[in-house]
C-alpha positions in Angstrom: 103.9 85.0 98.5 100.3 84.2 98.3 98.7 81.7 100.7 96.8 78.7 99.3 93.1 79.2 98.5 90.8 79.1 95.6 90.8 82.2 93.4 87.3 83.1 94.7 88.3 83.2 98.4 88.3 86.6 100.0 91.7 87.8 101.0 93.5 90.7 102.6 95.6 92.4 100.0 99.0 93.3 101.4 100.6 95.9 99.2 103.9 95.9 101.0 107.1 95.1 99.3 109.4 95.7 102.4 110.2 92.2 103.7 110.2 93.2 107.4 106.6 94.6 107.3 105.4 91.9 104.9 106.5 89.1 107.3 104.9 90.8 110.3 101.6 91.5 108.5 101.4 88.1 106.8 102.1 86.2 110.1 99.6 88.4 112.0 96.9 87.8 109.4 97.6 84.1 109.4 97.2 84.1 113.2 93.8 85.9 112.7 92.7 83.2 110.2 93.0 85.5 107.2 94.8 84.9 103.9 97.3 87.5 102.8 97.7 88.2 99.1 100.7 90.0 97.8 100.6 90.8 94.1 103.2 90.0 91.5 104.8 93.4 91.3 106.0 92.7 87.7 102.4 92.2 86.5 99.3 94.4 86.4 98.8 95.0 90.1 95.3 96.6 89.6 94.1 93.7 87.5 95.3 91.2 90.2 93.4 93.1 92.9 90.2 93.3 90.8 90.4 89.6 90.1 89.5 88.6 93.7 87.2 89.7 96.4 88.9 91.2 99.4 88.2 91.6 103.1 90.6 94.5 103.4 93.7 96.2 101.9 96.9 97.0 103.8 99.0 99.4 101.7 102.4 101.0 102.3 102.0 104.5 100.8 105.8 104.6 100.3 105.9 101.3 98.4 108.5 101.6 95.7 106.8 99.0 93.5 103.7 101.0 92.8 102.2 104.5 93.1 100.0 103.7 96.0 97.7 106.7 95.7 97.1 106.2 92.0 96.5 102.5 92.7 93.9 103.3 95.4 92.3 105.9 93.2 92.0 103.4 90.3 90.7 100.6 92.6 88.1 103.0 94.1 87.0 103.9 90.6 86.3 100.2 90.0 83.7 100.2 92.7 85.5 97.4 94.7 86.9 99.6 97.4 83.4 100.1 99.0 83.4 96.6 100.3 87.0 96.5 101.5 88.4 98.1 104.6 91.6 100.0 103.7 94.6 100.6 106.0 97.3 102.8 104.6 100.5 103.8 106.4 103.5 106.0 105.7 106.2 107.8 107.6 104.8 110.7 109.7 107.0 112.9 107.5 104.8 112.0 104.5 101.7 113.8 105.8 100.6 114.7 102.3 100.4 111.0 101.3 98.5 110.2 104.5 96.0 113.0 103.8 95.5 111.9 100.2 94.8 108.3 101.4 92.3 109.6 104.0 90.5 111.6 101.2 90.1 108.3 99.3 88.5 106.7 102.4 91.4 104.8 103.9 92.3 104.7 107.5 95.8 106.3 107.2 98.2 106.1 110.0 101.9 106.8 110.7 104.3 103.9 110.2 105.3 104.1 113.8 101.7 103.6 115.0 101.3 100.8 112.6 104.4 99.0 113.8 103.6 99.5 117.5 100.0 98.4 117.3 100.1 96.0 114.4 98.1 93.1 115.8 95.3 95.3 117.2 95.1 97.4 114.1 94.9 94.4 111.8 92.3 92.7 114.0 90.1 95.8 113.9 90.7 96.1 110.1 89.6 92.5 109.5 86.6 93.0 111.8 85.4 96.1 109.9 82.2 95.6 108.0 81.1 97.1 104.7 78.2 98.8 106.5 80.6 101.2 108.3 82.1 102.4 105.1 84.9 99.9 105.2 86.9 101.8 107.7 88.3 100.4 110.9 88.8 102.7 113.9 92.3 103.3 115.2 92.7 103.7 118.9 
């Protein structure tokens, strides 16, 4: 499900396994001129993320393919997270997951907010710069 580019091209990691949200995010990123990268869930996801530079990460904290918090924690430990804006989302009922993602430096929002403002949020995420800590502002 990865777009065509050279392995060195910066991408937006899309750690979403749910087809509905993947399709929405991928098409929005494409319209914004960004390449979406979804890992091979059967492989070493962390190694796949570390193999490429990224502009941003969009992660479903309730993704059943990976432990999203542990993956973010490991990625942060690699030093790569500092140059990537991170957007995490989960159901408003999963406040603990959202809080953990915020503690790791992600912009963590409720799934309903993500769905309702997808284009605006992804545009702000892609426009985030490393100089602001890699965090986009949600309105």
